[in-house]
C-alpha positions in Angstrom: 65.8 79.1 106.0 68.7 78.3 108.2 72.4 78.6 107.2 72.6 74.8 107.0 69.7 74.7 104.5 71.3 77.5 102.5 74.6 75.6 102.3 72.9 72.4 101.2 71.0 74.3 98.4 74.1 76.1 97.3 76.1 72.8 97.2 73.3 71.1 95.2 73.3 74.0 92.7 77.1 73.8 92.4 76.9 70.1 91.7 74.2 70.7 89.0 76.3 73.4 87.4 79.5 71.5 87.4 78.1 68.1 86.3 78.8 67.6 82.7 81.1 70.5 82.0 84.3 68.6 82.7 85.6 65.1 82.0 84.4 61.8 83.3 86.6 62.0 86.4 84.5 64.9 87.7 81.3 63.1 86.9 82.5 60.0 88.8 83.5 62.1 91.8 80.2 64.0 91.8 78.3 60.7 91.5 80.2 59.2 94.3 79.7 62.3 96.5 76.0 62.4 95.7 75.6 58.7 96.7 77.6 59.1 99.9 75.7 62.2 100.9 72.3 60.6 100.1 72.8 57.8 102.7 72.8 59.9 105.9 70.2 62.2 104.4 68.0 59.2 103.8 68.5 58.0 107.4 67.7 61.5 108.7 64.5 61.6 106.5 63.4 58.2 107.9 64.0 59.3 111.4 62.1 62.6 111.0 59.1 60.8 109.3 59.1 58.2 112.0 58.9 60.8 114.8 56.3 63.0 113.1 54.1 60.7 111.1 54.8 57.0 111.6 52.0 55.9 109.2 54.0 57.4 106.3 57.2 55.4 107.2 56.7 52.5 104.7 56.0 54.8 101.8 59.0 56.9 102.8 61.3 53.9 103.0 60.3 52.7 99.5 60.8 56.2 98.0 64.2 56.6 99.6 65.3 53.2 98.5 64.4 54.1 95.0 66.3 57.3 95.2 69.4 55.6 96.7 69.3 52.9 94.0 69.1 55.6 91.3 72.0 57.5 92.8 74.0 54.3 93.1 73.3 53.4 89.5 74.3 56.8 88.3 77.6 56.5 90.2 78.3 53.0 88.8 77.4 53.7 85.2 
């Protein structure tokens, strides 16, 4: 595991531990951050899948769109 992977895992665990302990302002900020971070990660995932296994690209796009929609709805609601 590289340092970058470790930082990502650590930040995800931090968000999970903080989400719900404080008021709604933190929940809104965490939701917005999660949505903003998920956009470039989705693009990177699509690129990696396209370069490695192009046959899985349609399924990957559908799954990532569902995840982005869920993150957006969590941020908005």
